[in-house]
KOLGUGU-17053 format. One record per residue (C-alpha): residue in one letter; residue number from 1; x negated, y, z negated. Coordinates in pm, 1 decimal. Layout:
<pts>
PT|lolo|domar|px|py|pz
PT|A|NUM|X|Y|Z
...
</pts>
This chain:
<pts>
PT|lolo|domar|px|py|pz
PT|M|1|-1.1|-8.0|0.1
PT|P|2|-141.7|364.7|108.3
PT|R|3|-277.1|535.5|-202.7
PT|R|4|-37.6|826.4|-138.1
PT|N|5|274.3|601.1|-188.5
PT|I|6|136.6|466.8|-503.9
PT|Y|7|94.3|814.4|-639.3
PT|L|8|456.2|866.2|-544.8
PT|L|9|588.7|566.4|-721.4
PT|V|10|357.0|666.8|-1039.2
PT|I|11|546.8|1037.6|-1031.0
PT|I|12|877.5|887.9|-980.0
PT|S|13|859.2|641.6|-1256.5
PT|A|14|699.7|898.4|-1490.3
PT|V|15|1001.5|1142.3|-1408.2
PT|S|16|1256.8|862.1|-1459.2
PT|L|17|1088.4|776.2|-1820.4
PT|V|18|1119.6|1134.7|-1905.2
PT|C|19|1473.8|1184.2|-1799.9
PT|Y|20|1579.1|839.7|-2008.5
PT|L|21|1374.5|923.8|-2331.3
PT|N|22|1548.9|1301.6|-2296.9
PT|V|23|1889.8|1150.7|-2275.1
PT|N|24|1818.7|851.6|-2527.2
PT|R|25|1675.7|1100.7|-2772.9
PT|Y|26|2036.1|1277.9|-2824.3
PT|G|27|2158.4|931.2|-2870.3
PT|R|28|1908.1|858.5|-3148.5
PT|I|29|1975.8|1177.7|-3321.8
PT|L|30|2343.4|1085.2|-3298.9
PT|T|31|2279.5|736.2|-3463.3
PT|Y|32|2060.8|901.2|-3708.1
PT|A|33|2319.3|1172.3|-3819.5
PT|M|34|2593.2|887.0|-3845.0
PT|E|35|2361.7|686.1|-4057.7
PT|Q|36|2257.9|976.6|-4308.3
PT|I|37|2651.3|1045.8|-4355.2
PT|D|38|2730.7|685.1|-4409.7
PT|R|39|2452.7|661.3|-4658.6
PT|R|40|2452.1|990.7|-4829.5
PT|Y|41|2846.9|1139.1|-4808.4
PT|L|42|3004.5|1163.6|-5149.0
PT|E|43|3299.8|969.6|-5051.4
PT|E|44|3289.1|644.3|-4814.1
PT|I|45|3380.5|692.0|-4474.7
PT|D|46|3537.1|470.3|-4181.8
PT|R|47|3263.9|475.0|-3914.0
PT|A|48|3531.7|422.1|-3649.8
PT|E|49|3665.0|736.1|-3744.5
PT|L|50|3342.7|908.5|-3768.3
PT|F|51|3279.9|772.6|-3404.7
PT|E|52|3607.4|898.3|-3290.1
PT|G|53|3543.1|1256.4|-3450.0
PT|A|54|3206.8|1267.6|-3255.8
PT|M|55|3367.4|1163.9|-2940.1
PT|E|56|3645.0|1408.4|-2956.8
PT|G|57|3374.8|1679.0|-3038.8
PT|M|58|3188.5|1596.6|-2779.2
PT|I|59|3432.5|1589.1|-2473.7
PT|G|60|3606.9|1888.8|-2646.3
PT|R|61|3310.5|2085.7|-2526.9
PT|L|62|3399.1|2027.6|-2182.7
PT|D|63|3704.1|2172.0|-2014.3
PT|D|64|4081.3|2182.9|-2105.0
PT|Y|65|4160.1|1848.0|-1930.7
PT|S|66|3886.0|1629.9|-2012.1
PT|S|67|3965.1|1412.1|-2366.2
PT|Y|68|3871.1|1108.1|-2550.2
PT|I|69|4173.0|871.2|-2598.1
PT|N|70|4108.9|642.4|-2896.0
PT|S|71|4212.4|308.8|-2895.1
PT|K|72|4544.9|359.6|-3053.9
PT|A|73|4675.3|588.9|-2800.7
PT|V|74|4537.6|397.8|-2505.5
PT|E|75|4858.5|195.3|-2486.7
PT|Q|76|5087.1|496.7|-2473.7
PT|F|77|4856.1|687.7|-2220.8
PT|Q|78|4909.2|364.1|-1991.1
PT|E|79|5267.4|363.0|-2014.2
PT|T|80|5264.7|713.6|-1907.6
PT|L|81|5106.8|627.1|-1585.7
PT|D|82|5314.8|291.7|-1552.2
PT|Q|83|5641.3|447.3|-1611.0
PT|K|84|5739.2|166.0|-1833.1
PT|F|85|5726.7|75.4|-2198.3
PT|G|86|5881.1|-89.5|-2497.7
PT|G|87|6152.7|111.3|-2620.9
PT|V|88|6526.8|135.2|-2680.4
PT|G|89|6622.7|322.8|-2337.4
PT|M|90|6749.7|664.6|-2438.7
PT|E|91|6660.5|1044.1|-2373.5
PT|V|92|6656.7|1228.1|-2678.1
PT|S|93|6588.0|1615.1|-2800.1
PT|L|94|6614.4|1812.9|-3096.5
PT|D|95|6919.0|2008.6|-3135.6
PT|P|96|6823.5|2380.8|-3080.1
PT|K|97|7039.9|2504.6|-3392.5
PT|T|98|7018.4|2227.1|-3640.1
PT|K|99|6689.1|2086.4|-3536.3
PT|Q|100|6887.4|1722.6|-3552.9
PT|L|101|6737.1|1424.9|-3309.7
PT|T|102|7032.3|1410.5|-3053.6
PT|V|103|7098.8|1164.7|-2778.7
PT|L|104|7099.5|1328.1|-2430.9
PT|S|105|7172.6|1025.3|-2249.6
PT|P|106|7142.3|654.8|-2271.2
PT|I|107|6989.0|482.7|-1984.8
PT|V|108|7234.6|267.6|-1834.1
PT|G|109|7149.6|-128.7|-1858.3
PT|T|110|6924.3|-82.3|-2156.4
PT|P|111|6962.4|-199.6|-2523.2
PT|A|112|7055.2|141.8|-2641.3
PT|Y|113|7334.1|172.2|-2381.4
PT|E|114|7455.1|-199.4|-2440.8
PT|A|115|7476.8|-115.8|-2823.2
PT|G|116|7699.4|171.0|-2795.2
PT|I|117|7471.6|481.1|-2818.0
PT|R|118|7624.1|786.1|-2639.9
PT|A|119|7506.2|1096.8|-2511.7
PT|G|120|7588.7|1364.6|-2829.5
PT|D|121|7496.6|1117.6|-3085.0
PT|K|122|7294.8|1231.7|-3375.6
PT|I|123|7037.7|971.8|-3501.9
PT|L|124|7016.0|1044.2|-3885.3
PT|K|125|6746.0|775.0|-3960.7
PT|I|126|6523.0|541.1|-3765.3
PT|D|127|6443.7|221.0|-3991.3
PT|G|128|6599.4|369.1|-4304.0
PT|Q|129|6371.5|680.6|-4262.7
PT|T|130|6518.4|1024.1|-4202.9
PT|T|131|6439.1|1192.2|-3887.0
PT|Q|132|6509.4|1537.5|-4036.5
PT|G|133|6175.4|1754.5|-4013.4
PT|L|134|6036.6|1503.6|-3753.0
PT|S|135|5880.6|1646.5|-3426.3
PT|L|136|6000.7|1514.6|-3117.8
PT|R|137|5707.7|1309.6|-3035.1
PT|D|138|5696.7|1121.1|-3387.1
PT|A|139|6079.2|1036.4|-3368.1
PT|V|140|6014.7|851.8|-3003.2
PT|D|141|5717.3|701.9|-3141.2
PT|R|142|5924.5|532.6|-3395.1
PT|T|143|6177.3|412.7|-3156.6
PT|R|144|5919.0|253.8|-2939.0
PT|G|145|5738.3|-62.4|-2994.3
PT|K|146|5704.5|-431.7|-2881.1
PT|P|147|5988.6|-590.8|-2669.0
PT|G|148|6195.7|-833.2|-2897.9
PT|Q|149|6144.2|-615.2|-3202.6
PT|P|150|6468.5|-495.1|-3367.0
PT|V|151|6472.0|-110.8|-3453.8
PT|V|152|6771.9|-21.4|-3706.8
PT|L|153|6922.0|352.0|-3603.0
PT|T|154|7157.5|542.2|-3821.5
PT|I|155|7412.9|714.5|-3583.9
PT|L|156|7656.4|967.0|-3662.8
PT|H|157|7874.0|943.6|-3335.7
PT|E|158|8017.7|1272.6|-3184.9
PT|G|159|8369.8|1339.4|-3348.7
PT|D|160|8299.9|1092.8|-3632.8
PT|N|161|8251.7|1179.5|-4010.6
PT|K|162|8075.7|867.8|-4116.8
PT|P|163|7741.5|753.2|-3984.7
PT|V|164|7712.7|366.7|-3877.5
PT|D|165|7386.0|146.0|-3845.0
PT|I|166|7316.2|4.8|-3534.6
PT|E|167|7043.2|-236.8|-3468.8
PT|V|168|6898.9|-235.0|-3135.6
PT|V|169|6644.5|-482.5|-2996.0
PT|R|170|6358.9|-324.6|-2812.6
PT|D|171|6294.0|-383.9|-2438.4
PT|I|172|6094.6|-313.9|-2148.0
PT|I|173|6224.5|14.5|-2028.6
PT|R|174|6136.3|180.0|-1694.4
PT|V|175|6142.5|540.4|-1668.7
PT|E|176|6256.2|732.6|-1353.2
PT|T|177|6060.3|1032.5|-1220.0
PT|V|178|6272.2|1124.0|-935.9
PT|L|179|6623.4|1268.1|-1058.9
PT|G|180|6920.1|1430.1|-879.5
PT|D|181|7154.8|1700.1|-974.8
PT|T|182|7414.9|1497.9|-1188.6
PT|R|183|7495.4|1146.2|-1247.3
PT|N|184|7769.5|941.6|-1078.7
PT|A|185|8022.6|754.9|-1264.2
PT|D|186|7817.6|450.1|-1260.5
PT|A|187|7531.5|657.3|-1397.5
PT|S|188|7307.3|664.5|-1046.1
PT|W|189|7197.1|992.0|-987.4
PT|N|190|7374.5|1225.1|-749.3
PT|Y|191|7120.3|1349.6|-508.7
PT|F|192|7329.4|1619.8|-345.4
PT|L|193|7391.4|1966.4|-502.5
PT|A|194|7714.2|2007.9|-656.1
PT|G|195|7935.3|2220.0|-421.3
PT|H|196|7670.2|2214.3|-130.3
PT|D|197|7709.3|1848.9|-10.8
PT|R|198|7491.0|1914.3|277.9
PT|I|199|7191.4|2006.6|58.5
PT|G|200|7001.8|1750.0|-83.6
PT|Y|201|6839.4|1816.9|-435.2
PT|L|202|6551.7|1591.4|-607.0
PT|R|203|6355.9|1673.1|-921.5
PT|I|204|6013.6|1516.1|-980.9
PT|N|205|5926.3|1518.5|-1351.1
PT|T|206|5601.0|1377.1|-1327.5
PT|F|207|5388.7|1172.9|-1063.9
PT|G|208|5383.4|816.4|-1164.8
PT|E|209|5304.1|500.8|-992.5
PT|E|210|5639.4|435.5|-860.5
PT|T|211|5729.7|810.5|-795.9
PT|P|212|5685.0|733.6|-401.2
PT|E|213|5885.5|471.1|-367.1
PT|E|214|6165.0|637.7|-568.2
PT|M|215|6104.5|940.4|-318.9
PT|K|216|6160.6|687.4|-34.2
PT|R|217|6492.6|551.8|-198.0
PT|A|218|6648.9|869.5|-245.9
PT|L|219|6559.8|1039.2|92.5
PT|K|220|6654.1|734.2|264.5
PT|W|221|6994.4|748.3|87.5
PT|L|222|7039.0|1136.9|181.3
PT|T|223|6949.3|1111.3|512.1
PT|E|224|7206.8|807.1|565.5
PT|H|225|7464.2|1034.9|412.6
PT|G|226|7400.7|1344.3|649.4
PT|M|227|7181.3|1547.9|445.4
PT|R|228|7096.7|1864.4|634.6
PT|G|229|6864.9|2053.9|397.3
PT|L|230|6656.3|1975.9|91.2
PT|I|231|6532.7|2148.8|-212.2
PT|L|232|6260.0|1982.1|-421.5
PT|D|233|6222.5|2081.8|-771.9
PT|L|234|5890.7|2091.0|-893.4
PT|R|235|5946.3|2316.1|-1206.8
PT|N|236|5812.9|2215.4|-1522.6
PT|D|237|5633.8|1924.5|-1357.8
PT|P|238|5262.3|1869.5|-1542.9
PT|G|239|5149.7|1663.8|-1269.4
PT|G|240|4991.5|1303.9|-1280.6
PT|L|241|4868.2|1066.3|-1022.6
PT|L|242|4664.1|1227.6|-741.5
PT|A|243|4758.7|929.9|-492.4
PT|A|244|5105.7|970.0|-577.3
PT|A|245|5117.2|1340.3|-485.2
PT|V|246|4948.0|1236.4|-166.9
PT|E|247|5206.0|988.3|-63.1
PT|V|248|5499.5|1224.7|-155.0
PT|S|249|5337.9|1516.1|75.9
PT|D|250|5284.5|1245.9|349.6
PT|L|251|5652.9|1188.6|330.6
PT|F|252|5726.2|1541.4|488.0
PT|V|253|5394.4|1630.2|704.4
PT|A|254|5358.9|1461.7|1008.0
PT|S|255|4972.9|1542.4|1053.3
PT|G|256|4680.7|1722.9|905.1
PT|V|257|4507.7|1751.0|597.8
PT|I|258|4693.1|1715.0|258.7
PT|V|259|4419.2|1786.3|8.5
PT|T|260|4044.8|1760.3|-11.6
PT|T|261|3840.5|1661.7|-331.2
PT|R|262|3517.6|1807.3|-405.7
PT|R|263|3223.4|1732.8|-647.6
PT|R|264|3035.1|1958.5|-849.9
PT|D|265|2778.2|2035.1|-585.2
PT|G|266|3072.1|2189.5|-367.7
PT|H|267|3074.5|1920.2|-91.5
PT|V|268|3355.2|1758.5|33.0
PT|E|269|3396.0|1393.4|-116.2
PT|E|270|3731.9|1311.6|34.9
PT|T|271|3977.7|1410.1|271.3
PT|Y|272|4334.4|1293.4|223.8
PT|E|273|4544.7|1313.9|561.1
PT|A|274|4879.2|1247.6|673.0
PT|T|275|4960.1|924.4|803.6
PT|G|276|5298.6|1036.9|1013.3
PT|D|277|5426.5|688.5|910.2
PT|G|278|5802.5|768.5|815.8
PT|T|279|5787.8|1124.6|798.0
PT|Y|280|6111.2|1330.7|701.4
PT|T|281|6126.4|1625.0|933.2
PT|G|282|6410.9|1817.5|1121.1
PT|F|283|6581.4|1980.1|827.1
PT|P|284|6461.9|2294.4|619.7
PT|M|285|6306.0|2264.7|295.0
PT|A|286|6237.7|2476.3|-18.2
PT|V|287|6017.4|2394.7|-278.9
PT|L|288|6108.3|2544.8|-664.5
PT|V|289|5783.3|2568.2|-877.0
PT|N|290|5738.7|2794.8|-1182.4
PT|Q|291|5430.4|2893.0|-1437.7
PT|Y|292|5458.4|2503.6|-1594.3
PT|T|293|5416.1|2348.5|-1229.3
PT|A|294|5071.0|2196.5|-1244.2
PT|S|295|4838.2|1942.7|-1082.6
PT|A|296|4957.3|1699.5|-857.5
PT|S|297|5280.5|1882.2|-846.7
PT|E|298|5078.1|2196.5|-719.7
PT|I|299|4917.8|1964.2|-458.6
PT|V|300|5238.5|1908.0|-281.7
PT|A|301|5375.9|2260.1|-310.3
PT|A|302|5047.2|2397.8|-140.1
PT|C|303|5044.0|2128.5|121.2
PT|L|304|5390.3|2210.8|221.0
PT|Q|305|5331.5|2542.0|204.9
PT|D|306|5025.4|2518.6|422.7
PT|H|307|5178.6|2358.6|664.2
PT|A|308|5455.4|2558.4|687.9
PT|R|309|5717.4|2275.7|592.7
PT|A|310|5881.2|2429.9|322.2
PT|V|311|5898.0|2769.3|142.3
PT|I|312|5806.4|2808.2|-208.6
PT|V|313|6066.0|2971.1|-471.6
PT|G|314|6007.2|3100.0|-810.2
PT|Q|315|5681.7|3188.5|-965.4
PT|R|316|5309.3|3135.8|-941.3
PT|T|317|5221.9|2807.9|-1038.1
PT|W|318|4976.0|2724.0|-1338.0
PT|G|319|4643.6|2663.3|-1164.4
PT|K|320|4511.0|2298.0|-1262.0
PT|G|321|4313.2|2213.7|-928.2
PT|T|322|4085.1|1910.2|-1081.6
PT|V|323|4078.8|1579.4|-1092.0
PT|Q|324|4022.3|1331.3|-1390.9
PT|E|325|3901.3|999.1|-1372.6
PT|V|326|3985.0|762.5|-1669.4
PT|I|327|3658.5|581.4|-1781.7
PT|N|328|3690.2|268.4|-2012.8
PT|L|329|3458.2|236.2|-2309.7
PT|E|330|3300.9|-89.5|-2409.3
PT|S|331|3449.4|-306.8|-2719.6
PT|G|332|3797.5|-142.4|-2704.4
PT|Q|333|3657.2|193.0|-2831.5
PT|G|334|3919.7|394.0|-2604.3
PT|M|335|3889.1|582.7|-2279.1
PT|I|336|3742.4|917.7|-2170.1
PT|K|337|3952.4|1106.0|-1944.9
PT|L|338|3694.3|1317.5|-1737.1
PT|T|339|3708.6|1574.3|-1503.4
PT|T|340|3482.8|1488.3|-1205.8
PT|A|341|3608.5|1687.7|-923.2
PT|S|342|3840.7|1979.8|-766.9
PT|Y|343|4078.0|1963.3|-518.2
PT|W|344|4152.7|2204.8|-237.6
PT|R|345|4452.3|2292.3|-38.9
PT|P|346|4456.4|2247.8|351.4
PT|T|347|4383.8|2597.6|415.5
PT|G|348|4030.5|2523.2|198.1
PT|K|349|4141.1|2733.7|-99.6
PT|N|350|4077.3|2641.8|-465.3
PT|I|351|4397.0|2606.0|-702.5
PT|H|352|4223.6|2601.8|-999.0
PT|H|353|4250.3|2883.0|-1234.0
PT|G|354|3909.5|2821.9|-1413.0
PT|K|355|3764.1|3019.1|-1713.2
PT|D|356|3583.5|3256.0|-1465.6
PT|T|357|3879.0|3294.1|-1247.7
PT|P|358|4035.0|3641.0|-1289.8
PT|D|359|4417.8|3662.7|-1372.2
PT|D|360|4479.3|3853.4|-1059.8
PT|G|361|4239.0|3618.0|-831.9
PT|D|362|4357.6|3378.3|-576.2
PT|W|363|4487.0|3090.2|-752.3
PT|G|364|4750.3|2848.5|-798.9
PT|V|365|5065.9|2843.5|-548.2
PT|M|366|5212.6|3162.2|-494.2
PT|P|367|5610.2|3186.2|-388.5
PT|D|368|5644.6|3305.4|-25.4
PT|P|369|5741.2|3664.3|75.0
PT|D|370|6091.0|3750.4|-86.1
PT|C|371|6105.9|3410.6|-283.1
PT|E|372|5955.5|3515.2|-624.7
PT|V|373|6201.1|3490.7|-853.6
PT|V|374|6081.6|3523.3|-1237.2
PT|V|375|6250.4|3340.8|-1514.8
PT|E|376|6097.6|3371.5|-1849.9
PT|G|377|6170.1|3391.3|-2217.5
PT|N|378|6552.5|3348.3|-2333.5
PT|K|379|6658.8|3322.8|-1936.5
PT|L|380|6403.4|3036.8|-1922.7
PT|T|381|6534.4|2855.1|-2242.4
PT|E|382|6898.8|2929.6|-2151.3
PT|L|383|6823.1|2749.1|-1807.7
PT|L|384|6663.4|2485.9|-1971.9
PT|R|385|6939.8|2389.7|-2177.7
PT|W|386|7186.0|2422.1|-1883.1
PT|R|387|6995.1|2179.0|-1690.0
PT|L|388|7003.3|1928.6|-1999.1
PT|R|389|7376.5|1946.1|-1983.9
PT|R|390|7392.4|1838.0|-1634.9
PT|D|391|7182.0|1580.4|-1688.1
PT|V|392|7380.9|1407.8|-1948.3
PT|Y|393|7577.8|1097.7|-1831.9
PT|K|394|7908.5|1118.9|-1874.9
PT|P|395|8088.8|772.2|-1819.8
PT|A|396|8446.9|741.9|-1644.7
PT|E|397|8731.5|634.1|-1877.7
PT|N|398|8680.2|294.4|-2066.8
PT|N|399|8333.9|252.7|-1883.4
PT|G|400|8072.5|105.3|-2099.7
PT|P|401|8076.4|-84.3|-2400.6
PT|A|402|8153.4|197.8|-2640.8
PT|N|403|8391.1|498.3|-2560.4
PT|H|404|8292.6|782.2|-2758.4
PT|K|405|8343.6|1179.7|-2665.8
PT|Q|406|8072.6|1324.8|-2435.5
PT|P|407|7974.6|1676.1|-2401.8
PT|P|408|8141.3|1865.3|-2120.9
PT|V|409|7963.8|1906.0|-1785.0
PT|N|410|8074.0|2161.9|-1570.0
PT|D|411|8186.1|2025.3|-1224.2
PT|K|412|8177.5|2363.8|-1031.6
PT|P|413|7834.2|2481.7|-1156.6
PT|D|414|7772.6|2882.4|-1189.5
PT|F|415|7430.2|2877.1|-1040.2
PT|S|416|7344.7|3213.9|-1150.3
PT|V|417|7218.6|3089.0|-1471.7
PT|D|418|6926.3|2930.9|-1230.5
PT|P|419|6837.1|3230.7|-1011.2
PT|Q|420|6549.5|3049.3|-879.1
PT|L|421|6764.3|2748.7|-750.0
PT|Q|422|7035.8|3022.2|-647.1
PT|R|423|6752.5|3188.5|-429.5
PT|A|424|6673.6|2842.4|-272.6
PT|I|425|7004.0|2764.1|-168.9
PT|E|426|7044.5|3110.2|4.1
PT|Y|427|6767.5|3003.1|216.1
PT|I|428|6842.8|2665.7|301.1
PT|E|429|7222.1|2760.5|392.6
PT|K|430|7092.7|2999.7|590.1
PT|A|431|6831.8|2826.2|798.4
PT|I|432|7109.9|2549.2|870.3
PT|A|433|7345.5|2823.3|983.6
PT|E|434|7061.2|2938.7|1204.7
PT|K|435|7029.8|2576.5|1347.5
PT|K|436|7377.1|2561.3|1482.1
</pts>
């Protein structure tokens, strides 16, 4: 081997060794610190908790979207992606006035529905423990568990004075991510907007593994029933899987770039393009967004806007333009959710609102001209409550195992409560009329 190559190998080996020792040095210091705490700290400590604290502190020095997921939270995190979990099958909320845990709607066919739990019921206790003062998350966690395990719910049916104990056996619950406007008598979603039968209305509340297939089924139903325009509601959607956002975008864009991802060196790592398969075109679209539309939902909104496939109505989106990878740690010590790339819209603009991005800079997804409609504060609270009332499943007379009184649902809604939706309706109706 030439002497020059030998020198080169020696230099490379030396640099590699220095890098290894440098990285390993911090590992040795961390291990030493944990050993000193274990030996010297006044009180006995749990080394696993100490490790988790170190991980949380280290990942916490990164961006807002990177995080350490401990072993106890891994299952719940995976359930969110899989759209299924062990539970009883009901949507709940805290009553805004009484803060009492209240059933919004049981999911038809689930243990809660079969047990006779209905919208408007108050959940006073879970396995004998009061729900008063519980956060919504803690209450939901208590109803979840392994399929086959029972849970006793103390329920006060609406209109009754005396609570009853109902034992419900948990089962696998599948969560819908694509919703319509109101529920039909059989609890299926009506994907047409009430009072506007030519206009389809689809809401995506998160982007999970099943979201693209749910969208395909809904769009197939709408087209078979004469849809002439579509409103896609992405408001308050925190995002989810990049792959799901790409597939949903592909349903409406025949060709071209959907989104690109870039690593920290700025080079394009991957380009996602429309396949042209099963594309839904030929009808006007409006996409509703607001200040809580983020991540995967921003990918869809930006793609449809850049390809002039839909108008964007509402408010500037959150501005979360980064991709997180989930890395499993050995020995079942949890996961790291790590920001590894940024995503860029078809026009080559970055959506992300980083710490160095000025508030008045070019980030997020902006509404189209004349389509910005701001809803904030009390008006937003009122809108959300109105939307929840419309989501309630109201069974027909004698439908289901129990027949409790349901909260009223306005069959002829006053869309002035939702000025963003109202503006989208105006656009779609005008576009339909112009096509005649």
